[in-house]
Every structure is written in C-alpha cells, then in structure tokens.
C-alpha positions as CSV (number, residue, x, y, z in Angstrom):
1,M,-50.9,-27.3,-10.1
2,N,-49.0,-29.3,-7.5
3,W,-46.4,-27.1,-5.9
4,D,-43.6,-28.9,-4.1
5,R,-40.7,-27.2,-2.4
6,R,-38.3,-27.8,-5.3
7,L,-40.6,-26.5,-8.0
8,W,-41.5,-23.4,-5.9
9,I,-37.8,-22.5,-5.5
10,Q,-37.2,-23.1,-9.2
11,Q,-40.1,-20.8,-10.2
12,C,-39.3,-18.1,-7.7
13,G,-35.5,-18.2,-8.1
14,A,-35.5,-16.0,-11.1
15,G,-37.5,-13.3,-9.3
16,F,-35.2,-13.4,-6.3
17,G,-32.2,-13.1,-8.6
18,A,-33.8,-10.1,-10.3
19,V,-34.3,-8.4,-7.0
20,A,-30.7,-9.0,-6.0
21,L,-29.4,-7.8,-9.4
22,N,-31.4,-4.7,-9.2
23,D,-30.0,-3.9,-5.8
24,L,-26.4,-4.4,-7.0
25,L,-26.9,-2.3,-10.0
26,A,-28.5,0.5,-8.0
27,R,-25.7,0.6,-5.5
28,S,-23.0,0.8,-8.3
29,V,-24.8,3.6,-10.1
30,A,-23.4,6.2,-7.7
31,A,-20.6,8.2,-9.3
32,C,-17.1,7.9,-7.8
33,D,-16.4,11.6,-7.9
34,G,-19.9,12.9,-7.8
35,T,-19.9,13.9,-11.4
36,A,-20.3,11.9,-14.6
37,K,-18.2,8.8,-13.9
38,V,-20.9,6.2,-13.6
39,S,-20.7,2.5,-13.8
40,L,-23.7,0.1,-14.2
41,S,-21.4,-2.9,-14.0
42,V,-21.5,-5.5,-11.1
43,N,-17.7,-5.8,-11.6
44,P,-16.3,-6.2,-8.0
45,L,-13.7,-3.6,-8.9
46,A,-16.2,-1.0,-10.1
47,C,-15.6,2.5,-8.9
48,R,-17.6,3.2,-5.8
49,P,-18.0,6.3,-3.6
50,G,-16.6,6.4,-0.1
51,H,-18.4,7.2,3.1
52,F,-17.8,10.9,2.5
53,P,-15.9,13.0,0.0
54,G,-12.2,12.2,0.3
55,T,-9.3,14.6,-0.4
56,A,-7.3,11.8,-2.0
57,K,-8.3,9.4,-4.8
58,R,-5.2,7.2,-4.8
59,V,-2.2,6.2,-2.7
60,I,1.5,5.7,-3.6
61,F,3.3,4.0,-0.7
62,V,7.1,4.1,-1.0
63,F,8.2,1.3,1.4
64,M,11.8,1.0,2.7
65,H,12.0,-2.6,3.7
66,G,14.4,-3.3,6.6
67,G,13.9,-0.1,8.6
68,P,16.0,3.1,7.8
69,S,17.3,4.9,10.8
70,H,15.0,7.8,11.7
71,V,17.7,9.5,13.7
72,D,20.0,9.4,10.6
73,T,17.4,10.7,8.1
74,F,14.5,12.9,9.2
75,D,14.5,13.0,13.1
76,Y,17.3,15.3,14.1
77,K,18.7,14.7,17.6
78,P,21.5,17.1,18.5
79,L,21.9,15.4,21.9
80,L,23.1,12.2,20.2
81,E,26.2,14.0,19.1
82,K,26.7,15.8,22.5
83,H,26.3,12.5,24.4
84,H,28.0,10.2,21.9
85,G,29.5,7.1,23.6
86,Q,27.6,7.6,26.8
87,P,25.0,5.2,28.2
88,L,21.3,5.8,27.5
89,P,20.1,7.8,30.5
90,Y,16.8,5.8,30.9
91,A,15.7,2.2,30.6
92,K,15.7,0.4,27.3
93,P,12.7,-1.7,26.4
94,R,12.1,-4.9,28.3
95,I,11.9,-6.8,25.0
96,Q,14.6,-6.1,22.5
97,F,15.5,-7.7,19.2
98,A,19.2,-7.6,20.2
99,Q,21.4,-6.0,22.8
100,T,22.8,-2.5,22.1
101,G,25.4,-0.4,23.8
102,N,25.9,3.3,24.3
103,L,24.5,6.2,22.3
104,L,25.8,6.5,18.7
105,K,25.8,9.9,17.0
106,S,24.7,10.2,13.4
107,P,27.5,10.0,10.8
108,W,25.6,12.5,8.7
109,K,25.1,16.2,9.0
110,F,21.6,17.6,9.2
111,R,20.5,20.8,7.4
112,Q,17.3,22.9,7.4
113,Y,15.3,23.0,4.2
114,G,12.5,25.2,2.8
115,Q,10.5,27.9,4.5
116,C,9.3,25.3,7.1
117,G,12.9,24.8,8.2
118,A,12.7,21.0,8.3
119,W,15.8,19.2,9.5
120,V,16.9,16.6,7.0
121,S,20.2,14.7,6.9
122,D,22.6,14.7,4.0
123,L,21.4,11.2,3.1
124,F,18.2,12.8,1.5
125,P,19.1,16.2,0.1
126,N,16.7,15.9,-2.8
127,V,13.8,15.0,-0.6
128,G,14.9,17.8,1.7
129,R,14.4,20.3,-1.0
130,C,10.8,19.2,-1.2
131,A,10.2,19.7,2.5
132,D,7.7,22.5,2.0
133,D,5.4,19.9,0.4
134,I,5.8,17.3,3.2
135,T,4.4,16.5,6.6
136,F,6.8,14.6,8.8
137,V,5.2,12.4,11.5
138,K,8.0,11.7,14.0
139,S,6.1,9.8,16.7
140,I,5.0,6.6,14.9
141,H,5.2,3.5,17.1
142,G,4.3,-0.2,16.6
143,S,4.4,-3.4,18.6
144,N,6.9,-5.8,17.1
145,E,10.7,-5.9,17.1
146,A,11.0,-8.5,14.3
147,H,10.8,-7.7,10.6
148,G,8.0,-10.3,9.9
149,G,5.6,-9.1,12.6
150,A,6.4,-5.4,12.0
151,L,5.8,-5.7,8.2
152,L,2.5,-7.4,8.8
153,K,1.5,-4.8,11.4
154,M,2.3,-2.0,9.0
155,N,0.7,-3.6,5.9
156,T,-2.3,-5.4,7.5
157,G,-2.8,-3.9,10.9
158,S,-2.1,-7.2,12.7
159,D,1.3,-8.9,13.5
160,T,-0.3,-12.1,14.8
161,F,-3.3,-13.0,12.5
162,V,-3.9,-13.3,8.8
163,R,-5.6,-10.1,7.8
164,P,-6.3,-8.2,4.6
165,S,-3.6,-5.7,3.6
166,M,-4.2,-1.9,3.5
167,G,-4.3,-1.8,-0.3
168,A,-6.9,-4.6,-0.3
169,W,-9.1,-2.7,2.2
170,I,-9.0,0.4,0.0
171,S,-9.7,-1.6,-3.1
172,Y,-12.7,-3.2,-1.3
173,G,-14.0,0.2,-0.2
174,L,-13.5,2.2,-3.4
175,G,-12.8,-0.2,-6.3
176,T,-10.7,1.1,-9.2
177,E,-10.9,4.2,-11.4
178,N,-9.9,2.0,-14.4
179,T,-11.5,-1.5,-14.6
180,S,-8.9,-2.5,-17.2
181,L,-6.3,-2.3,-14.5
182,P,-6.0,-3.8,-11.0
183,S,-7.1,-1.6,-8.1
184,F,-4.0,-2.6,-6.1
185,V,-0.4,-3.1,-7.5
186,T,2.8,-3.8,-5.6
187,I,6.1,-3.3,-7.3
188,N,9.0,-5.6,-6.2
189,P,7.5,-6.5,-2.8
190,T,9.5,-8.7,-0.4
191,L,8.6,-12.3,-0.5
192,G,10.0,-12.9,3.0
193,H,9.0,-11.5,6.4
194,G,5.3,-12.3,5.9
195,G,5.5,-12.7,2.2
196,V,2.3,-12.5,0.2
197,R,0.3,-11.8,3.3
198,N,1.7,-8.3,3.2
199,F,-0.2,-7.6,0.0
200,G,-3.0,-10.3,0.2
201,S,-6.7,-10.0,0.6
202,A,-7.2,-12.7,3.3
203,F,-10.9,-13.1,3.8
204,L,-11.9,-10.2,1.5
205,P,-12.8,-11.2,-2.1
206,P,-9.6,-12.4,-3.8
207,I,-9.9,-9.8,-6.6
208,H,-8.7,-7.2,-4.0
209,Q,-5.3,-8.7,-3.5
210,A,-2.4,-6.9,-5.1
211,T,-1.1,-7.6,-8.6
212,R,2.7,-8.1,-8.3
213,I,5.0,-6.4,-10.7
214,A,8.6,-7.5,-10.9
215,T,11.5,-5.5,-12.4
216,S,14.6,-6.9,-14.0
217,R,17.8,-5.6,-15.4
218,D,18.8,-6.4,-19.0
219,N,22.0,-4.8,-20.4
220,G,21.8,-2.0,-17.9
221,V,18.1,-1.2,-18.7
222,T,15.4,-1.8,-16.1
223,R,12.2,-3.4,-17.4
224,A,9.0,-4.0,-15.5
225,Q,6.5,-6.7,-16.3
226,I,3.6,-8.7,-15.0
227,A,4.2,-12.4,-15.3
228,N,2.0,-14.3,-17.8
229,L,0.1,-11.1,-18.8
230,T,-0.1,-12.0,-22.5
231,N,-1.1,-15.3,-24.0
232,G,1.0,-16.3,-27.0
233,N,-1.1,-19.5,-27.8
234,N,-4.6,-18.3,-27.9
235,S,-6.2,-15.4,-29.8
236,S,-8.2,-12.7,-28.0
237,Q,-11.4,-14.0,-29.6
238,L,-10.7,-17.5,-28.3
239,Q,-10.0,-16.1,-24.8
240,K,-13.3,-14.2,-24.9
241,L,-15.1,-17.4,-25.6
242,Q,-13.2,-19.2,-22.9
243,L,-14.2,-16.5,-20.3
244,K,-17.8,-16.6,-21.5
245,L,-17.9,-20.4,-21.0
246,L,-16.5,-20.1,-17.5
247,R,-19.2,-17.6,-16.5
248,E,-21.9,-19.7,-18.0
249,L,-20.6,-22.8,-16.2
250,D,-20.5,-20.9,-13.0
251,G,-24.0,-19.7,-13.6
252,L,-25.3,-23.2,-14.2
253,R,-23.6,-24.4,-11.0
254,E,-25.3,-21.5,-9.0
255,Q,-28.7,-22.5,-10.5
256,A,-28.2,-26.1,-9.5
257,L,-27.3,-25.1,-5.9
258,T,-30.3,-22.7,-5.7
259,A,-32.7,-25.4,-7.0
260,D,-31.5,-27.9,-4.4
261,A,-30.7,-25.5,-1.7
262,V,-31.5,-27.9,1.1
263,G,-30.4,-31.1,-0.6
264,P,-27.0,-32.7,-1.2
265,A,-26.0,-30.3,-3.9
266,A,-26.0,-27.4,-1.5
267,E,-23.1,-29.1,0.4
268,R,-21.0,-29.8,-2.7
269,L,-19.0,-26.6,-2.5
270,P,-18.2,-24.7,0.7
271,A,-18.6,-20.9,0.7
272,S,-14.8,-20.4,0.8
273,A,-14.3,-22.5,-2.4
274,D,-17.2,-20.6,-4.0
275,S,-15.5,-17.3,-3.3
276,E,-12.2,-18.6,-4.6
277,L,-13.8,-19.8,-7.8
278,R,-15.5,-16.4,-8.4
279,G,-12.2,-14.7,-7.6
280,R,-10.3,-16.8,-10.0
281,I,-12.8,-16.0,-12.8
282,D,-12.6,-12.3,-11.9
283,S,-8.8,-12.5,-12.1
284,F,-9.0,-14.2,-15.5
285,E,-11.2,-11.5,-16.9
286,L,-9.1,-8.7,-15.4
287,A,-5.9,-10.3,-16.9
288,F,-7.7,-10.4,-20.3
289,R,-8.5,-6.7,-20.1
290,M,-5.0,-5.9,-19.0
291,Q,-3.5,-7.4,-22.2
292,T,-4.5,-4.2,-24.0
293,S,-3.9,-1.6,-21.2
294,G,-0.9,-3.1,-19.4
295,P,1.8,-3.0,-22.1
296,E,1.1,0.7,-22.8
297,I,1.7,1.6,-19.2
298,F,4.9,-0.4,-19.0
299,D,6.3,1.2,-22.1
300,L,8.3,4.2,-20.9
301,S,9.7,5.1,-24.3
302,G,7.3,8.0,-24.7
303,E,8.5,9.8,-21.5
304,T,10.5,13.0,-22.1
305,E,14.2,13.3,-21.4
306,S,13.5,15.8,-18.7
307,T,11.2,13.3,-17.0
308,R,13.7,10.6,-17.2
309,R,16.4,12.9,-15.7
310,L,14.0,13.9,-13.0
311,Y,13.7,10.3,-11.8
312,G,17.4,9.5,-12.5
313,I,16.4,6.7,-14.9
314,D,19.4,7.0,-17.3
315,Q,22.1,7.0,-14.7
316,E,23.4,5.0,-11.8
317,P,22.7,4.3,-9.0
318,T,19.1,5.6,-9.5
319,S,18.1,3.8,-12.7
320,N,16.3,0.8,-11.1
321,F,14.3,2.5,-8.4
322,G,13.7,5.6,-10.7
323,T,12.0,3.2,-13.1
324,Q,9.8,1.8,-10.4
325,C,8.8,5.3,-9.2
326,L,8.0,6.4,-12.7
327,L,5.9,3.3,-13.2
328,A,4.1,4.0,-9.9
329,R,3.2,7.5,-11.3
330,R,2.0,6.0,-14.6
331,L,-0.2,3.4,-12.8
332,S,-1.7,6.0,-10.5
333,E,-2.3,8.4,-13.3
334,S,-4.1,5.6,-15.2
335,G,-6.5,4.9,-12.3
336,V,-4.9,2.3,-10.0
337,R,-6.1,3.0,-6.5
338,F,-3.2,1.8,-4.4
339,V,0.4,1.4,-5.6
340,Q,3.2,0.2,-3.3
341,V,6.9,0.5,-4.3
342,S,9.4,-1.4,-2.2
343,H,13.1,-1.0,-1.8
344,A,15.4,-3.2,0.3
345,Y,17.4,-3.8,2.4
346,W,17.7,-1.1,5.1
347,D,18.7,-3.4,8.0
348,Q,22.1,-2.2,9.1
349,H,23.0,-3.9,12.3
350,S,26.6,-3.2,11.1
351,D,28.1,-1.1,8.2
352,L,25.5,1.6,8.9
353,Q,27.5,4.4,7.3
354,K,28.4,2.5,4.2
355,E,25.1,0.8,3.5
356,H,22.7,3.7,4.4
357,T,24.8,5.9,2.1
358,R,24.5,3.4,-0.7
359,L,20.8,2.8,-0.3
360,A,19.9,6.4,0.1
361,A,21.8,7.3,-3.1
362,E,19.6,4.8,-4.9
363,V,16.2,6.3,-3.8
364,D,16.6,9.9,-2.8
365,K,16.5,11.4,-6.3
366,P,13.7,9.1,-7.6
367,I,11.5,9.7,-4.6
368,A,11.9,13.5,-4.9
369,G,11.4,13.2,-8.7
370,L,8.1,11.3,-8.1
371,L,6.9,14.0,-5.7
372,Q,7.8,16.8,-8.1
373,D,6.3,15.0,-11.1
374,L,3.0,14.5,-9.3
375,K,3.0,18.1,-8.4
376,Q,3.8,19.5,-11.8
377,R,1.1,17.3,-13.4
378,G,-1.5,18.4,-10.9
379,L,-1.8,14.9,-9.4
380,L,-0.3,15.6,-6.0
381,E,-3.5,17.4,-4.9
382,D,-5.5,14.2,-4.9
383,T,-2.7,11.6,-4.6
384,L,-1.4,10.7,-1.2
385,L,2.4,10.0,-1.4
386,M,3.7,8.2,1.7
387,W,7.2,7.1,2.7
388,G,8.2,4.8,5.6
389,A,9.2,1.4,6.8
390,E,8.2,-1.3,9.3
391,F,10.1,0.4,12.1
392,G,13.1,2.7,12.8
393,R,16.4,2.0,14.5
394,T,17.9,2.5,18.0
395,P,19.9,5.6,18.9
396,T,22.2,3.2,20.7
397,A,24.9,1.3,19.0
398,Q,25.0,-2.3,17.9
399,G,28.7,-3.0,17.6
400,N,30.7,0.0,16.5
401,D,28.7,0.9,13.4
402,G,25.2,-0.4,13.5
403,R,21.8,0.1,15.0
404,D,19.1,-2.4,16.1
405,H,15.4,-2.5,15.2
406,N,13.3,0.1,17.0
407,P,9.4,-0.1,16.8
408,H,9.0,2.3,19.7
409,A,9.6,5.5,17.6
410,F,10.1,6.1,13.9
411,T,9.3,8.6,11.2
412,Y,6.9,8.6,8.3
413,W,6.3,11.4,5.9
414,L,3.3,12.2,3.8
415,A,2.6,14.6,0.9
416,G,-0.4,15.6,-1.1
417,G,-3.9,14.1,-0.9
418,G,-5.2,16.6,1.6
419,V,-2.3,16.6,4.1
420,R,-0.9,19.8,5.4
421,A,2.4,20.8,3.8
422,G,5.6,21.9,5.4
423,M,5.1,20.8,9.0
424,S,6.2,18.2,11.5
425,Y,3.9,16.4,13.9
426,G,4.8,14.5,17.0
427,E,8.1,14.0,18.6
428,S,10.3,11.2,19.8
429,D,12.2,11.6,23.0
430,E,15.5,13.6,23.2
431,F,17.5,10.7,21.8
432,G,14.9,9.1,19.6
433,F,14.2,5.8,21.4
434,Y,10.5,6.3,22.3
435,A,7.6,8.2,20.8
436,A,7.1,11.0,23.4
437,K,4.7,13.7,22.2
438,D,1.5,13.3,20.2
439,K,2.1,9.6,19.7
440,V,0.8,8.0,16.5
441,H,0.1,4.3,16.6
442,V,0.1,2.3,13.4
443,H,-3.7,2.0,13.7
444,D,-3.8,5.8,13.9
445,L,-1.8,6.1,10.7
446,H,-4.1,3.6,8.9
447,A,-7.2,5.4,10.2
448,T,-5.9,8.7,8.8
449,I,-5.0,7.2,5.4
450,L,-8.6,5.8,5.1
451,H,-10.0,9.1,6.1
452,L,-8.1,10.9,3.4
453,M,-9.6,8.5,0.9
454,G,-13.1,9.2,2.1
455,L,-13.4,6.0,4.2
456,D,-14.4,5.9,7.9
457,H,-12.1,3.3,9.4
458,E,-14.9,2.2,11.8
459,Q,-17.4,1.7,9.1
460,L,-15.2,0.0,6.5
461,T,-15.9,-3.5,7.8
462,F,-16.2,-7.1,6.5
463,R,-18.1,-9.8,8.3
464,Y,-16.2,-13.0,8.6
465,G,-16.3,-15.9,11.0
466,G,-19.2,-14.3,12.9
467,R,-17.7,-10.9,13.6
468,D,-17.0,-7.6,11.7
469,F,-13.4,-7.0,10.9
470,R,-11.7,-3.7,9.9
471,L,-8.1,-2.6,9.1
472,T,-7.8,-0.8,12.5
473,D,-9.3,-3.7,14.5
474,V,-10.8,-1.9,17.6
475,E,-8.5,1.0,17.8
476,G,-7.3,4.0,15.7
477,R,-8.0,7.7,15.6
478,V,-7.7,10.1,12.7
479,I,-4.7,12.5,13.1
480,K,-6.8,15.6,12.4
481,E,-3.8,17.9,13.2
482,I,-2.1,17.0,9.9
483,L,-5.1,17.4,7.7
484,A,-5.1,20.5,5.4
C-alpha cells in the first residue's frame, strides 16, 4: 500500500482523536465534592475539582456600583466628627478624580452590633444585626480613581487591559454544579464603565462569560428574565435536531482541517474564530437546556410569605432589590457557581445625605435577608457572600454635601464560605483616606476568594498570546488571617 502524508493522517486521525477523548473523559471523571457527583461529559461547564478542597462551593457578589462611602457605612471614624470642617492634616493623593475641601463628618450615627461589637452606621441597621456572621475588611485599596478603570480592576484584576472577569475564572476552574444552568450569572449589571468586559470571558472559552439577567417592573411587581430564553417558533424536538446538525457540521469541518492540516484548508479558519464557533454552539446547547430549568427558578410564587417578608419583596422601597437577592439565592441553591447582583448608583458627589439614605433603604433589608436565608437553609457554610464596590469615598468634602471617589481605602465585607465570623481586619488611617494597617490590595482579595473556592491563584492560569495569564496577574496573597 502506497502511504502518502494525507492518507497517513486520515488513517491515524481517528486513533489520535480516541487518545484525546480518553484523556478528556478521564480528567472529568473526578468528583466535584469527592463523593458521588461524577460527570463523564466533555461539557466545558462540567463540574471539576479544584486544586485542593475548598470551603466554599459558590459565590454571591453583591456589588454597589458607584462607590458607597466607607466612612458613612462600616468604617467608623470618630475623629471626623471631632475635626469636622478642618483641613486634612496630611497630603492628599497626587492624582485625584476631583478636588475636595476640608473634613466632612458623617451625617449618620454609628452603633455597635452583636457580640463582636462591630460599628455600623444607621444606614445599615439590618446588616448590622448580622455582624456576628460577618468579617469586615477595612483596608482594601486599588489603583484607579475613575469608575470605568476601578470597576474593571475589581471585576477582572486589570484596569488597563481586556481580561477575563472573576466569575469567568471561577467558571473555568470549577465548572458548574448544574449543567442545565450557566456557571456564571450577573443580575442587572452596569452596561457602562467597562460594560460587558466586567462580566466577560476575554480569551477564556466564551462559555464562561456571564449570562445576563434583567429585571423589570410591571404594575408594581418585579420580574426577572433572560432575554430570548424560550423559542416560540420551534418545538423542542426540532431544536434538538438543529443542535445535532450543528455539532455534526462542526465535526465534519474538524475532520477536513485534520485531513489537510498542512494545506490550504488549515488556514481557512483562525483559532480565535474556531473558539468562537465552539462557544456559540455551547451557548446554544446551554440555552436549550435552560428552557426547562430557567422558568422554574424565576418563578417565585412558591416562596413562603415569611421568606418574601425577609427580603422585603412585597413592600417598598425594597421590592426590586429584594427580588434580585432572592433570585441570587435560588440560582446559587440550584448550582450556579458565581452570581453577581448589582445596585446603582452610589456616586454622591453631592446630595450625599439624601441619596445614600435612599439607596441604603433599598438594599439593607434585602442583603440582610439574603444572609439570614442562606444561614437558615444551611447554605451559608459553603456559600461565600461578599459586599462591596469599585472604591470608597473621601473623608473630605466635595461641595457642602458630597464626597469624591477614593480608591486608596475602602471596605468590603464577607460572610460564610470558610471566612471567620464576627471580626474586622485591616484599618484605614484615622480619617479614612488611606489604607494604613494590614493593607489588602484588590489582587489579595481575588487570591483569597479563589483560595476559599479551592483554587490556587498562582496555578489557575490560561495560556494566551505566548504567556500564562491569571486573575491576580503577578501579584496577590491569600489573607489567611480572615480564614476560619
């Protein structure tokens, strides 16, 4: 038999494919939780084990877009009141988003809550009553004074380059616990200040980007939905046949490229386009599976009256955000790995007292309800609940009743998922302008989140453009002091 190069590749291609398939199947056999949850699927969202056993299985990130003032919420600064109206006694940052004046005391009183004695302002009394379940990190700092860069830094680890979002990295590392649902969902995200890059997958496989859920108000009732989830024109059987045809066509294309690997056919489709095609087919198949699982999750009619009251769903001003928080719990409970819930717009350069009061009234009860609901359902133990924003605000005044952006010190709080409860870590300076003690960079926060999920931030990498990338770039340390 006369073996030329093309015939040799055609004959051996099936064997190479079998070897590759066997490796993929073997790697996906490992159980996600070390017990009986096993998947033999090559689904890119199949549940996978981490680098080590994590204390958290899922994340709910409650994001306050715009930047709430840390010195008016969770970082109590008595000296602000004492020195109100006086100049800041040290230098302001060389680069500022806008000019500010003298020190501005908080319009709200602070009280101590729980056995831990955490100081929380009157803006968040319901969250304050949960203080014994919370770790407050009061020394977060970033690198960008503008909303767009700061949002990207917090969500992707970079304020200058297009990078995968935190949820996409976790999806890539662990997959989903429910392959009929996305691994990453974002509820009412901002479409400005970095837009879709804040929840995109960049160079990671496209299936790991977030599925966006929008809420709407209709006759006083908040409804959540995923656009174009159901197909009113084609039956489920026809959709199955369409998806099967797509996979078969993709398989034929791969065979052709393999058979002519060094010829013109190998150059017909660049690798990026090949990845996009695979990602699109994966998304079609996920959307098809969601047609049965999605509507049930969005239907809140089965929730008890006590649960609805807990989230403030049937009253104002908490109905809208309460619905979003309840939906986040339902998605997490159903196996979604990373859920982000966004609330806007905490950017009070003026009208600080009026607008912070209004915004806090919308979210305080729902957030506390979410924490309590997770706890009473036994979910808080392995669910990391996280609250924060892209930055904080200055202790110095902008005008008479406003504060400017401040990335140099701000507060995050975390609960559940293996985090120590009832403690504060780190400190800003005596007025709250700069992180001063036990500083926590954004990369450190990301490294800690990944660690809680069982992922080593230095090992969770993806090779692209000739180098290995990771969420924390070349920095980041795990904040071991806040681990339970």
